[in-house]
Short mmCIF file of the C-alpha atoms (twelve columns), coordinates in Angstrom:
data_MODEL
# 
_entry.id   MODEL 
# 
loop_
_atom_site.group_PDB 
_atom_site.id 
_atom_site.type_symbol 
_atom_site.label_atom_id 
_atom_site.label_alt_id 
_atom_site.label_comp_id 
_atom_site.label_asym_id 
_atom_site.label_seq_id 
_atom_site.Cartn_x 
_atom_site.Cartn_y 
_atom_site.Cartn_z 
_atom_site.pdbx_PDB_model_num 
ATOM 1   C CA . MET A 1   0.000   0.000   0.000  1 
ATOM 2   C CA . SER A 2   1.271   3.466   -0.874 1 
ATOM 3   C CA . GLN A 3   2.669   5.411   2.068  1 
ATOM 4   C CA . THR A 4   1.247   8.614   0.657  1 
ATOM 5   C CA . SER A 5   -2.342  7.440   0.842  1 
ATOM 6   C CA . VAL A 6   -3.973  7.635   4.244  1 
ATOM 7   C CA . ALA A 7   -6.921  5.524   3.283  1 
ATOM 8   C CA . GLY A 8   -5.213  3.211   0.856  1 
ATOM 9   C CA . SER A 9   -6.985  4.365   -2.255 1 
ATOM 10  C CA . SER A 10  -4.700  2.285   -4.436 1 
ATOM 11  C CA . ASN A 11  -5.792  -0.769  -2.519 1 
ATOM 12  C CA . LYS A 12  -9.441  0.242   -2.950 1 
ATOM 13  C CA . ASN A 13  -9.127  0.244   -6.732 1 
ATOM 14  C CA . ALA A 14  -7.345  -3.093  -6.942 1 
ATOM 15  C CA . PRO A 15  -9.219  -6.139  -8.226 1 
ATOM 16  C CA . ALA A 16  -11.010 -8.104  -5.513 1 
ATOM 17  C CA . SER A 17  -8.768  -11.113 -6.088 1 
ATOM 18  C CA . VAL A 18  -5.587  -9.190  -5.279 1 
ATOM 19  C CA . ARG A 19  -6.839  -6.648  -2.753 1 
ATOM 20  C CA . THR A 20  -5.008  -6.690  0.537  1 
ATOM 21  C CA . PRO A 21  -6.459  -5.739  3.929  1 
ATOM 22  C CA . TYR A 22  -6.657  -2.069  4.835  1 
ATOM 23  C CA . GLU A 23  -3.597  -1.185  6.900  1 
ATOM 24  C CA . LEU A 24  -2.487  1.917   8.787  1 
ATOM 25  C CA . ASN A 25  0.185   4.065   7.212  1 
ATOM 26  C CA . GLN A 26  2.604   6.055   9.321  1 
ATOM 27  C CA . GLU A 27  0.763   9.374   9.250  1 
ATOM 28  C CA . LEU A 28  -2.621  7.902   10.140 1 
ATOM 29  C CA . SER A 29  -1.074  5.924   12.982 1 
ATOM 30  C CA . GLN A 30  0.595   9.087   14.284 1 
ATOM 31  C CA . ILE A 31  -2.634  11.081  14.055 1 
ATOM 32  C CA . ILE A 32  -4.466  8.484   16.138 1 
ATOM 33  C CA . ASN A 33  -1.656  8.409   18.695 1 
ATOM 34  C CA . ALA A 34  -1.409  12.203  18.761 1 
ATOM 35  C CA . LEU A 35  -5.096  12.454  19.671 1 
ATOM 36  C CA . ARG A 36  -4.941  9.997   22.567 1 
ATOM 37  C CA . PHE A 37  -3.187  12.126  25.184 1 
ATOM 38  C CA . PRO A 38  -5.079  15.439  24.680 1 
ATOM 39  C CA . MET A 39  -8.371  13.543  24.705 1 
ATOM 40  C CA . ALA A 40  -7.404  11.835  27.980 1 
ATOM 41  C CA . VAL A 41  -6.536  15.258  29.399 1 
ATOM 42  C CA . GLY A 42  -9.919  16.483  28.184 1 
ATOM 43  C CA . VAL A 43  -11.644 13.749  30.201 1 
ATOM 44  C CA . VAL A 44  -9.722  14.872  33.307 1 
ATOM 45  C CA . PHE A 45  -10.994 18.430  32.781 1 
ATOM 46  C CA . ILE A 46  -14.547 17.098  32.343 1 
ATOM 47  C CA . HIS A 47  -14.335 15.414  35.751 1 
ATOM 48  C CA . ASN A 48  -12.646 18.363  37.453 1 
ATOM 49  C CA . ASN A 49  -15.248 19.430  39.988 1 
ATOM 50  C CA . TRP A 50  -13.566 21.872  42.343 1 
ATOM 51  C CA . VAL A 51  -15.781 20.878  45.272 1 
ATOM 52  C CA . ALA A 52  -15.538 22.631  48.622 1 
ATOM 53  C CA . LYS A 53  -18.576 23.824  50.514 1 
ATOM 54  C CA . GLY A 54  -17.800 27.539  50.314 1 
ATOM 55  C CA . ILE A 55  -16.796 27.362  46.637 1 
ATOM 56  C CA . GLN A 56  -19.936 25.496  45.641 1 
ATOM 57  C CA . GLU A 57  -22.157 27.946  47.503 1 
ATOM 58  C CA . ASN A 58  -20.495 30.938  45.821 1 
ATOM 59  C CA . VAL A 59  -20.970 29.323  42.406 1 
ATOM 60  C CA . GLU A 60  -24.598 28.370  42.988 1 
ATOM 61  C CA . ASN A 61  -25.690 31.747  44.339 1 
ATOM 62  C CA . GLY A 62  -23.943 33.605  41.505 1 
ATOM 63  C CA . THR A 63  -21.328 35.314  43.667 1 
ATOM 64  C CA . TRP A 64  -18.533 33.799  41.569 1 
ATOM 65  C CA . PRO A 65  -19.995 33.862  38.017 1 
ATOM 66  C CA . ILE A 66  -16.662 33.483  36.183 1 
ATOM 67  C CA . LEU A 67  -15.835 30.243  38.001 1 
ATOM 68  C CA . GLY A 68  -19.389 29.061  37.428 1 
ATOM 69  C CA . PHE A 69  -19.015 29.837  33.722 1 
ATOM 70  C CA . PHE A 70  -15.879 27.707  33.358 1 
ATOM 71  C CA . LYS A 71  -17.284 24.884  35.498 1 
ATOM 72  C CA . ALA A 72  -20.168 24.657  33.020 1 
ATOM 73  C CA . LEU A 73  -18.109 25.325  29.875 1 
ATOM 74  C CA . LEU A 74  -15.245 22.826  30.132 1 
ATOM 75  C CA . PRO A 75  -17.346 19.616  30.292 1 
ATOM 76  C CA . THR A 76  -19.160 20.831  27.174 1 
ATOM 77  C CA . PHE A 77  -16.006 21.985  25.379 1 
ATOM 78  C CA . PHE A 78  -14.271 18.623  25.893 1 
ATOM 79  C CA . GLY A 79  -17.464 16.695  25.134 1 
ATOM 80  C CA . MET A 80  -15.937 15.281  21.945 1 
ATOM 81  C CA . ALA A 81  -13.234 13.363  23.852 1 
ATOM 82  C CA . VAL A 82  -15.047 10.108  24.594 1 
ATOM 83  C CA . PRO A 83  -16.982 10.013  21.266 1 
ATOM 84  C CA . LEU A 84  -13.627 10.389  19.516 1 
ATOM 85  C CA . PHE A 85  -12.280 7.458   21.544 1 
ATOM 86  C CA . PHE A 86  -15.277 5.398   20.373 1 
ATOM 87  C CA . PHE A 87  -14.650 6.440   16.760 1 
ATOM 88  C CA . ILE A 88  -10.992 5.415   16.909 1 
ATOM 89  C CA . SER A 89  -11.867 2.153   18.694 1 
ATOM 90  C CA . GLY A 90  -14.353 1.214   15.965 1 
ATOM 91  C CA . PHE A 91  -11.865 2.104   13.242 1 
ATOM 92  C CA . LEU A 92  -9.082  0.013   14.793 1 
ATOM 93  C CA . PHE A 93  -11.331 -2.941  15.596 1 
ATOM 94  C CA . PHE A 94  -12.307 -3.490  11.968 1 
ATOM 95  C CA . ARG A 95  -8.916  -2.635  10.538 1 
ATOM 96  C CA . SER A 96  -7.644  -5.401  8.224  1 
ATOM 97  C CA . THR A 97  -11.117 -6.950  8.063  1 
ATOM 98  C CA . PRO A 98  -12.243 -6.734  4.413  1 
ATOM 99  C CA . LYS A 99  -14.401 -9.828  4.924  1 
ATOM 100 C CA . TRP A 100 -15.909 -11.274 8.065  1 
ATOM 101 C CA . SER A 101 -13.985 -14.091 9.656  1 
ATOM 102 C CA . TRP A 102 -14.987 -15.698 12.945 1 
ATOM 103 C CA . GLN A 103 -11.367 -16.703 13.425 1 
ATOM 104 C CA . ARG A 104 -10.214 -13.085 13.064 1 
ATOM 105 C CA . TYR A 105 -13.041 -11.923 15.349 1 
ATOM 106 C CA . GLY A 106 -11.981 -14.500 17.930 1 
ATOM 107 C CA . THR A 107 -8.412  -13.210 17.772 1 
ATOM 108 C CA . LYS A 108 -9.543  -9.610  18.207 1 
ATOM 109 C CA . PHE A 109 -11.943 -10.623 20.988 1 
ATOM 110 C CA . ASN A 110 -9.154  -12.385 22.884 1 
ATOM 111 C CA . ARG A 111 -6.945  -9.311  22.564 1 
ATOM 112 C CA . ARG A 112 -9.734  -7.147  23.989 1 
ATOM 113 C CA . ILE A 113 -9.865  -9.377  27.058 1 
ATOM 114 C CA . HIS A 114 -6.336  -8.218  27.837 1 
ATOM 115 C CA . SER A 115 -6.685  -4.644  26.598 1 
ATOM 116 C CA . LEU A 116 -10.182 -3.901  27.966 1 
ATOM 117 C CA . LEU A 117 -11.635 -6.435  30.397 1 
ATOM 118 C CA . ILE A 118 -8.673  -7.065  32.704 1 
ATOM 119 C CA . PRO A 119 -7.757  -3.363  33.164 1 
ATOM 120 C CA . TYR A 120 -11.476 -2.608  33.588 1 
ATOM 121 C CA . LEU A 121 -11.775 -5.043  36.471 1 
ATOM 122 C CA . ILE A 122 -8.542  -3.945  38.152 1 
ATOM 123 C CA . TRP A 123 -9.222  -0.211  38.054 1 
ATOM 124 C CA . ASN A 124 -12.757 -0.750  39.309 1 
ATOM 125 C CA . VAL A 125 -11.352 -2.728  42.245 1 
ATOM 126 C CA . PHE A 126 -9.186  0.291   43.078 1 
ATOM 127 C CA . SER A 127 -12.248 2.549   43.006 1 
ATOM 128 C CA . ILE A 128 -14.318 0.163   45.106 1 
ATOM 129 C CA . PHE A 129 -11.537 0.110   47.689 1 
ATOM 130 C CA . GLY A 130 -11.323 3.912   47.650 1 
ATOM 131 C CA . GLU A 131 -15.067 4.316   48.099 1 
ATOM 132 C CA . ALA A 132 -15.208 1.701   50.876 1 
ATOM 133 C CA . GLN A 133 -12.372 3.271   52.885 1 
ATOM 134 C CA . ASN A 134 -14.024 6.693   52.606 1 
ATOM 135 C CA . LEU A 135 -17.370 5.327   53.825 1 
ATOM 136 C CA . TYR A 136 -15.601 3.642   56.720 1 
ATOM 137 C CA . ARG A 137 -13.759 6.888   57.556 1 
ATOM 138 C CA . LEU A 138 -17.062 8.781   57.624 1 
ATOM 139 C CA . GLY A 139 -18.703 6.117   59.760 1 
ATOM 140 C CA . MET A 140 -21.204 5.208   57.041 1 
ATOM 141 C CA . SER A 141 -22.436 1.724   56.137 1 
ATOM 142 C CA . VAL A 142 -19.955 -0.248  54.080 1 
ATOM 143 C CA . ASN A 143 -22.312 -3.239  54.136 1 
ATOM 144 C CA . GLU A 144 -24.953 -1.271  52.247 1 
ATOM 145 C CA . TYR A 145 -22.421 -0.181  49.635 1 
ATOM 146 C CA . PHE A 146 -21.538 -3.831  48.989 1 
ATOM 147 C CA . GLY A 147 -25.194 -4.884  48.913 1 
ATOM 148 C CA . GLU A 148 -24.794 -6.811  52.174 1 
ATOM 149 C CA . TYR A 149 -21.918 -8.622  50.440 1 
ATOM 150 C CA . SER A 150 -24.239 -10.596 48.192 1 
ATOM 151 C CA . ALA A 151 -22.770 -11.743 44.888 1 
ATOM 152 C CA . LEU A 152 -25.133 -9.490  42.942 1 
ATOM 153 C CA . GLY A 153 -24.478 -6.582  45.287 1 
ATOM 154 C CA . VAL A 154 -20.732 -6.803  44.738 1 
ATOM 155 C CA . LEU A 155 -20.913 -7.472  41.002 1 
ATOM 156 C CA . ARG A 156 -23.167 -4.464  40.355 1 
ATOM 157 C CA . LEU A 157 -20.313 -2.189  41.454 1 
ATOM 158 C CA . PHE A 158 -18.432 -3.299  38.341 1 
ATOM 159 C CA . TRP A 159 -21.296 -2.348  36.030 1 
ATOM 160 C CA . CYS A 160 -23.694 0.159   37.591 1 
ATOM 161 C CA . SER A 161 -22.681 1.193   41.089 1 
ATOM 162 C CA . GLY A 162 -25.614 3.559   41.552 1 
ATOM 163 C CA . THR A 163 -23.285 6.205   42.987 1 
ATOM 164 C CA . TYR A 164 -23.821 8.587   40.069 1 
ATOM 165 C CA . ALA A 165 -27.101 7.218   38.714 1 
ATOM 166 C CA . SER A 166 -29.615 9.578   37.123 1 
ATOM 167 C CA . THR A 167 -32.775 9.213   35.074 1 
ATOM 168 C CA . SER A 168 -33.909 11.434  32.222 1 
ATOM 169 C CA . VAL A 169 -36.880 11.413  29.846 1 
ATOM 170 C CA . ASN A 170 -36.295 11.798  26.107 1 
ATOM 171 C CA . TRP A 171 -38.478 13.503  23.501 1 
ATOM 172 C CA . LEU A 172 -40.571 10.368  23.041 1 
ATOM 173 C CA . GLY A 173 -41.281 10.110  26.750 1 
ATOM 174 C CA . PHE A 174 -39.018 7.105   27.338 1 
ATOM 175 C CA . SER A 175 -37.014 7.042   30.554 1 
ATOM 176 C CA . HIS A 176 -33.262 6.717   30.166 1 
ATOM 177 C CA . LEU A 177 -31.182 5.435   33.054 1 
ATOM 178 C CA . THR A 178 -27.610 6.688   33.228 1 
ATOM 179 C CA . ASP A 179 -25.352 4.807   35.604 1 
ATOM 180 C CA . TYR A 180 -21.641 4.183   35.934 1 
ATOM 181 C CA . PRO A 181 -19.269 1.549   37.277 1 
ATOM 182 C CA . ALA A 182 -17.339 2.244   40.491 1 
ATOM 183 C CA . ASN A 183 -14.678 4.037   38.431 1 
ATOM 184 C CA . ILE A 184 -16.875 6.516   36.606 1 
ATOM 185 C CA . SER A 185 -14.361 7.077   33.783 1 
ATOM 186 C CA . LEU A 186 -14.558 3.432   32.790 1 
ATOM 187 C CA . TRP A 187 -18.129 3.639   31.518 1 
ATOM 188 C CA . PHE A 188 -16.378 4.125   28.181 1 
ATOM 189 C CA . VAL A 189 -14.576 0.773   28.534 1 
ATOM 190 C CA . ARG A 190 -17.774 -0.896  29.745 1 
ATOM 191 C CA . ASP A 191 -19.729 0.319   26.701 1 
ATOM 192 C CA . LEU A 192 -16.823 -0.589  24.435 1 
ATOM 193 C CA . ILE A 193 -16.865 -4.162  25.755 1 
ATOM 194 C CA . VAL A 194 -20.566 -4.346  24.846 1 
ATOM 195 C CA . LEU A 195 -19.839 -3.006  21.357 1 
ATOM 196 C CA . VAL A 196 -17.100 -5.614  20.857 1 
ATOM 197 C CA . LEU A 197 -19.654 -8.293  21.738 1 
ATOM 198 C CA . LEU A 198 -22.056 -6.728  19.231 1 
ATOM 199 C CA . ALA A 199 -19.370 -6.396  16.546 1 
ATOM 200 C CA . PRO A 200 -20.696 -9.281  14.363 1 
ATOM 201 C CA . ILE A 201 -24.116 -7.592  14.232 1 
ATOM 202 C CA . ILE A 202 -22.594 -4.156  13.596 1 
ATOM 203 C CA . TYR A 203 -20.492 -5.604  10.774 1 
ATOM 204 C CA . ALA A 204 -23.500 -7.276  9.141  1 
ATOM 205 C CA . VAL A 205 -25.673 -4.154  9.410  1 
ATOM 206 C CA . LEU A 206 -22.971 -1.844  8.024  1 
ATOM 207 C CA . LYS A 207 -22.259 -4.195  5.115  1 
ATOM 208 C CA . LYS A 208 -25.975 -4.446  4.350  1 
ATOM 209 C CA . LEU A 209 -27.119 -0.852  4.842  1 
ATOM 210 C CA . ARG A 210 -23.823 1.003   4.375  1 
ATOM 211 C CA . GLN A 211 -24.299 4.796   4.688  1 
ATOM 212 C CA . TRP A 212 -28.075 4.402   4.996  1 
ATOM 213 C CA . PHE A 213 -27.513 3.119   8.530  1 
ATOM 214 C CA . PHE A 214 -26.322 6.569   9.602  1 
ATOM 215 C CA . LEU A 215 -29.302 8.304   8.022  1 
ATOM 216 C CA . LEU A 216 -31.292 6.387   10.633 1 
ATOM 217 C CA . VAL A 217 -28.940 6.537   13.626 1 
ATOM 218 C CA . ILE A 218 -27.769 10.173  13.421 1 
ATOM 219 C CA . PRO A 219 -31.316 11.630  13.756 1 
ATOM 220 C CA . ILE A 220 -31.978 9.236   16.654 1 
ATOM 221 C CA . TYR A 221 -28.789 10.513  18.287 1 
ATOM 222 C CA . LEU A 222 -29.421 14.199  17.590 1 
ATOM 223 C CA . PHE A 223 -33.059 14.226  18.711 1 
ATOM 224 C CA . ASP A 224 -32.632 11.679  21.526 1 
ATOM 225 C CA . LEU A 225 -35.227 9.325   20.056 1 
ATOM 226 C CA . CYS A 226 -33.836 6.002   21.262 1 
ATOM 227 C CA . PRO A 227 -36.722 4.002   22.809 1 
ATOM 228 C CA . PHE A 228 -34.476 2.094   25.222 1 
ATOM 229 C CA . SER A 229 -31.412 2.635   27.321 1 
ATOM 230 C CA . PHE A 230 -29.459 0.577   29.808 1 
ATOM 231 C CA . PRO A 231 -26.046 0.808   31.465 1 
ATOM 232 C CA . GLY A 232 -23.528 -0.492  28.955 1 
ATOM 233 C CA . PHE A 233 -25.233 0.766   25.811 1 
ATOM 234 C CA . SER A 234 -26.045 4.194   24.435 1 
ATOM 235 C CA . ILE A 235 -26.940 5.526   21.016 1 
ATOM 236 C CA . SER A 236 -23.923 7.844   21.235 1 
ATOM 237 C CA . SER A 237 -21.419 5.013   21.732 1 
ATOM 238 C CA . LEU A 238 -23.072 2.978   18.953 1 
ATOM 239 C CA . LEU A 239 -23.010 5.902   16.516 1 
ATOM 240 C CA . PHE A 240 -19.366 6.869   16.897 1 
ATOM 241 C CA . PHE A 241 -18.082 3.301   17.111 1 
ATOM 242 C CA . SER A 242 -20.053 2.509   13.947 1 
ATOM 243 C CA . LEU A 243 -18.741 5.605   12.165 1 
ATOM 244 C CA . GLY A 244 -15.184 4.491   12.857 1 
ATOM 245 C CA . SER A 245 -16.022 0.933   11.844 1 
ATOM 246 C CA . PHE A 246 -17.584 2.102   8.578  1 
ATOM 247 C CA . CYS A 247 -14.526 4.190   7.700  1 
ATOM 248 C CA . SER A 248 -12.342 1.142   8.265  1 
ATOM 249 C CA . LEU A 249 -14.556 -1.321  6.368  1 
ATOM 250 C CA . GLU A 250 -15.060 1.019   3.415  1 
ATOM 251 C CA . GLU A 251 -11.451 2.276   3.479  1 
ATOM 252 C CA . ILE A 252 -12.637 5.860   3.765  1 
ATOM 253 C CA . ASP A 253 -9.953  8.499   4.111  1 
ATOM 254 C CA . PHE A 254 -11.561 10.149  7.148  1 
ATOM 255 C CA . VAL A 255 -8.464  12.312  7.747  1 
ATOM 256 C CA . LYS A 256 -8.664  13.804  4.256  1 
ATOM 257 C CA . LYS A 257 -12.403 14.395  4.658  1 
ATOM 258 C CA . ALA A 258 -11.919 15.980  8.088  1 
ATOM 259 C CA . VAL A 259 -9.213  18.336  6.782  1 
ATOM 260 C CA . ALA A 260 -11.282 19.228  3.714  1 
ATOM 261 C CA . SER A 261 -14.281 20.141  5.870  1 
ATOM 262 C CA . MET A 262 -12.249 21.775  8.672  1 
ATOM 263 C CA . LYS A 263 -13.599 25.300  8.074  1 
ATOM 264 C CA . TRP A 264 -17.156 24.010  8.265  1 
ATOM 265 C CA . SER A 265 -16.615 21.806  11.303 1 
ATOM 266 C CA . ILE A 266 -14.808 24.531  13.253 1 
ATOM 267 C CA . SER A 267 -17.457 27.104  12.296 1 
ATOM 268 C CA . ILE A 268 -20.308 24.816  13.340 1 
ATOM 269 C CA . GLY A 269 -18.435 23.891  16.513 1 
ATOM 270 C CA . VAL A 270 -17.889 27.545  17.504 1 
ATOM 271 C CA . ILE A 271 -21.476 28.552  16.676 1 
ATOM 272 C CA . THR A 272 -23.054 25.644  18.562 1 
ATOM 273 C CA . LEU A 273 -20.728 26.146  21.540 1 
ATOM 274 C CA . CYS A 274 -21.734 29.818  21.704 1 
ATOM 275 C CA . MET A 275 -25.398 28.817  21.494 1 
ATOM 276 C CA . ILE A 276 -24.924 26.408  24.395 1 
ATOM 277 C CA . ILE A 277 -23.230 29.126  26.448 1 
ATOM 278 C CA . LEU A 278 -26.055 31.568  25.679 1 
ATOM 279 C CA . SER A 279 -28.846 29.007  26.059 1 
ATOM 280 C CA . ASP A 280 -29.973 30.463  29.393 1 
ATOM 281 C CA . GLN A 281 -30.379 33.901  27.779 1 
ATOM 282 C CA . LEU A 282 -31.808 32.693  24.460 1 
ATOM 283 C CA . ARG A 283 -35.027 30.950  25.317 1 
ATOM 284 C CA . GLY A 284 -36.341 28.170  23.140 1 
ATOM 285 C CA . ILE A 285 -32.907 26.743  22.218 1 
ATOM 286 C CA . PRO A 286 -32.984 22.911  22.450 1 
ATOM 287 C CA . LYS A 287 -29.744 22.715  24.411 1 
ATOM 288 C CA . GLU A 288 -29.263 18.925  24.179 1 
ATOM 289 C CA . LEU A 289 -29.755 18.973  20.393 1 
ATOM 290 C CA . ILE A 290 -27.252 21.800  19.997 1 
ATOM 291 C CA . ASN A 291 -24.816 19.978  22.269 1 
ATOM 292 C CA . ARG A 292 -24.971 16.841  20.113 1 
ATOM 293 C CA . LEU A 293 -24.450 18.913  16.963 1 
ATOM 294 C CA . TYR A 294 -21.400 20.418  18.653 1 
ATOM 295 C CA . VAL A 295 -19.984 16.966  19.453 1 
ATOM 296 C CA . LEU A 296 -20.363 15.807  15.846 1 
ATOM 297 C CA . ALA A 297 -18.612 18.921  14.560 1 
ATOM 298 C CA . ALA A 298 -15.942 18.856  17.280 1 
ATOM 299 C CA . VAL A 299 -14.979 15.230  16.554 1 
ATOM 300 C CA . SER A 300 -14.311 16.093  12.912 1 
ATOM 301 C CA . ALA A 301 -12.579 19.371  13.822 1 
ATOM 302 C CA . SER A 302 -10.337 17.617  16.363 1 
ATOM 303 C CA . ILE A 303 -9.103  15.154  13.739 1 
ATOM 304 C CA . ALA A 304 -8.458  17.970  11.267 1 
ATOM 305 C CA . ILE A 305 -6.671  20.225  13.772 1 
ATOM 306 C CA . ALA A 306 -4.523  17.339  15.041 1 
ATOM 307 C CA . THR A 307 -3.565  16.493  11.452 1 
ATOM 308 C CA . CYS A 308 -2.536  20.077  10.660 1 
ATOM 309 C CA . LEU A 309 -0.548  20.403  13.885 1 
ATOM 310 C CA . LEU A 310 1.124   17.041  13.330 1 
ATOM 311 C CA . ARG A 311 2.211   18.000  9.821  1 
ATOM 312 C CA . ARG A 312 3.799   21.141  11.285 1 
ATOM 313 C CA . GLY A 313 5.648   19.159  13.926 1 
ATOM 314 C CA . LEU A 314 3.603   20.613  16.786 1 
ATOM 315 C CA . MET A 315 2.282   17.324  18.201 1 
ATOM 316 C CA . ASP A 316 5.594   15.672  19.100 1 
ATOM 317 C CA . ARG A 317 4.975   16.032  22.835 1 
ATOM 318 C CA . CYS A 318 1.539   14.418  22.504 1 
ATOM 319 C CA . LEU A 319 3.089   11.527  20.576 1 
ATOM 320 C CA . HIS A 320 5.683   11.106  23.316 1 
ATOM 321 C CA . LEU A 321 2.972   11.023  26.003 1 
ATOM 322 C CA . ALA A 322 0.515   8.867   24.050 1 
ATOM 323 C CA . SER A 323 1.545   5.669   25.854 1 
ATOM 324 C CA . SER A 324 0.479   7.195   29.198 1 
ATOM 325 C CA . SER A 325 -3.011  8.101   27.957 1 
ATOM 326 C CA . PHE A 326 -4.889  5.100   29.318 1 
ATOM 327 C CA . PHE A 327 -3.133  5.352   32.688 1 
ATOM 328 C CA . VAL A 328 -4.132  9.041   32.926 1 
ATOM 329 C CA . PHE A 329 -7.661  8.171   31.814 1 
ATOM 330 C CA . ALA A 330 -8.134  5.339   34.314 1 
ATOM 331 C CA . SER A 331 -6.244  6.661   37.338 1 
ATOM 332 C CA . HIS A 332 -7.459  10.245  37.656 1 
ATOM 333 C CA . PHE A 333 -10.969 9.487   38.932 1 
ATOM 334 C CA . VAL A 334 -10.408 6.459   41.154 1 
ATOM 335 C CA . SER A 335 -12.780 7.121   44.055 1 
ATOM 336 C CA . TYR A 336 -11.109 9.294   46.712 1 
ATOM 337 C CA . ILE A 337 -7.620  7.966   45.965 1 
ATOM 338 C CA . GLY A 338 -7.310  8.997   42.299 1 
ATOM 339 C CA . PHE A 339 -4.914  11.696  41.175 1 
ATOM 340 C CA . LEU A 340 -7.683  14.256  40.689 1 
ATOM 341 C CA . GLY A 341 -8.823  13.800  44.292 1 
ATOM 342 C CA . ILE A 342 -5.231  13.823  45.565 1 
ATOM 343 C CA . SER A 343 -4.538  17.046  43.659 1 
ATOM 344 C CA . ARG A 344 -7.666  18.719  45.019 1 
ATOM 345 C CA . PHE A 345 -6.851  17.692  48.588 1 
ATOM 346 C CA . THR A 346 -3.230  18.862  48.224 1 
ATOM 347 C CA . LEU A 347 -4.186  22.283  46.882 1 
ATOM 348 C CA . LEU A 348 -6.793  22.817  49.592 1 
ATOM 349 C CA . PHE A 349 -4.282  21.719  52.229 1 
ATOM 350 C CA . ILE A 350 -1.624  24.139  50.959 1 
ATOM 351 C CA . PHE A 351 -3.759  27.156  50.102 1 
ATOM 352 C CA . GLY A 352 -6.842  26.531  52.188 1 
ATOM 353 C CA . GLU A 353 -10.321 27.204  50.874 1 
ATOM 354 C CA . PRO A 354 -9.946  30.180  48.495 1 
ATOM 355 C CA . GLU A 355 -11.577 33.404  49.649 1 
ATOM 356 C CA . THR A 356 -11.543 35.167  46.277 1 
ATOM 357 C CA . GLU A 357 -12.934 34.099  42.938 1 
ATOM 358 C CA . TRP A 358 -9.627  34.642  41.137 1 
ATOM 359 C CA . LEU A 359 -7.733  32.347  43.484 1 
ATOM 360 C CA . ALA A 360 -10.502 29.754  43.150 1 
ATOM 361 C CA . LEU A 361 -10.320 30.089  39.374 1 
ATOM 362 C CA . ILE A 362 -6.540  29.592  39.363 1 
ATOM 363 C CA . LEU A 363 -6.811  26.507  41.563 1 
ATOM 364 C CA . PHE A 364 -9.649  25.234  39.396 1 
ATOM 365 C CA . PHE A 365 -7.304  25.062  36.397 1 
ATOM 366 C CA . VAL A 366 -4.230  24.009  38.349 1 
ATOM 367 C CA . CYS A 367 -6.001  20.979  39.846 1 
ATOM 368 C CA . PRO A 368 -6.477  18.915  36.631 1 
ATOM 369 C CA . ILE A 369 -3.048  19.983  35.333 1 
ATOM 370 C CA . LEU A 370 -1.477  18.743  38.567 1 
ATOM 371 C CA . ALA A 371 -3.501  15.515  38.358 1 
ATOM 372 C CA . VAL A 372 -2.304  14.831  34.806 1 
ATOM 373 C CA . THR A 373 1.290   15.633  35.763 1 
ATOM 374 C CA . LEU A 374 1.191   13.247  38.729 1 
ATOM 375 C CA . SER A 375 -0.410  10.550  36.556 1 
ATOM 376 C CA . VAL A 376 2.285   10.842  33.902 1 
ATOM 377 C CA . PHE A 377 5.114   10.783  36.452 1 
ATOM 378 C CA . CYS A 378 3.593   7.734   38.144 1 
ATOM 379 C CA . TYR A 379 3.201   6.011   34.780 1 
ATOM 380 C CA . LYS A 380 6.808   6.760   33.802 1 
ATOM 381 C CA . PHE A 381 8.089   5.520   37.172 1 
ATOM 382 C CA . MET A 382 6.059   2.320   36.981 1 
ATOM 383 C CA . SER A 383 6.987   1.725   33.344 1 
ATOM 384 C CA . ARG A 384 10.642  1.826   34.282 1 
ATOM 385 C CA . PHE A 385 10.602  -0.194  37.493 1 
ATOM 386 C CA . MET A 386 7.425   -2.298  37.102 1 
ATOM 387 C CA . PRO A 387 6.928   -2.689  33.349 1 
ATOM 388 C CA . ARG A 388 4.864   -5.896  33.513 1 
ATOM 389 C CA . THR A 389 2.485   -4.493  36.120 1 
ATOM 390 C CA . THR A 390 2.118   -1.296  34.118 1 
ATOM 391 C CA . ALA A 391 1.408   -3.264  30.951 1 
ATOM 392 C CA . VAL A 392 -1.385  -5.170  32.702 1 
ATOM 393 C CA . LEU A 393 -2.902  -1.966  34.141 1 
ATOM 394 C CA . CYS A 394 -2.843  -0.319  30.722 1 
ATOM 395 C CA . GLY A 395 -3.998  -3.337  28.734 1 
ATOM 396 C CA . GLY A 396 -0.676  -3.728  26.959 1 
ATOM 397 C CA . ARG A 397 -0.852  -0.232  25.466 1 
# 
């Protein structure tokens, strides 16, 4: 395959009898790797909730509007991070799969046991331990947290702990339950495991319906029309995983398309982000619809921007840190003992509860940066002195 073709167009035009599987070239591989670390950092910023009683009260009563603005903005701004992870996961899963093979699927499935399932279980154990020790410290019931130590009560912590559960009603009146495993960040891995199990069905549907599948799924995603929902599956994860899968199966040069449409995707992203920010002032704006439009545009824009920066040599640091991405992603939000919690506790211990909005705002941004820095240093230390343990924790990444 030509090294100058990101999507292997020369392979696409070859006769069926001599076509070879779609492989990654160097640039495409680097683009994917370059995106991993900034997206992991984006997830840390999403989960950065600078919680202290006085701070929260000042935000809620409008005394500190600037801090309140950024607390609301950053989770929205980085909202493309996990969908982009799903897109890349779908693309890589079906790479080199021009035709369905149960043997190839079995090989990929076995690899995902090591890269997804084992790290998922281990990091959730860490979070369960962190939550249990905090409940014990506060004198609260640990037995209740573990469901009286029944098998089902313990196992549910690995799938839907109930700690962050919420229920919403979509436009059709269907109730949607949102719940997370003990390590809230790992809902992405949980949903990805489900999608890997559904991969044979996804493959068959994409081969049968091709682009028509997305004419059905994208409106369901945008208008929140899915009639069912359960922990481990969402229309968002299905859409972006399927988009990546389709690009891989059809050998679509998604990088070229993203760069070609960069002006449009950035423009739509900026406009929709501004509409979300102004939604409280502009009545009648369907905020969730606009937010989903923003995510679609931001995923494409992120790929295009990363490609342009990479070609200018401005993503070398991200490439260097790419191997630490999963460790940063999994370790920052471990309940009460993760690096985000440690950073928050350290800053409050050193500076005390901030008395001015500007100091609170500075600490608000310093906290996730400190958490990422600690995560990377820990990963580098463990990689050097405990490489096998680190490989298991990171799924061999």
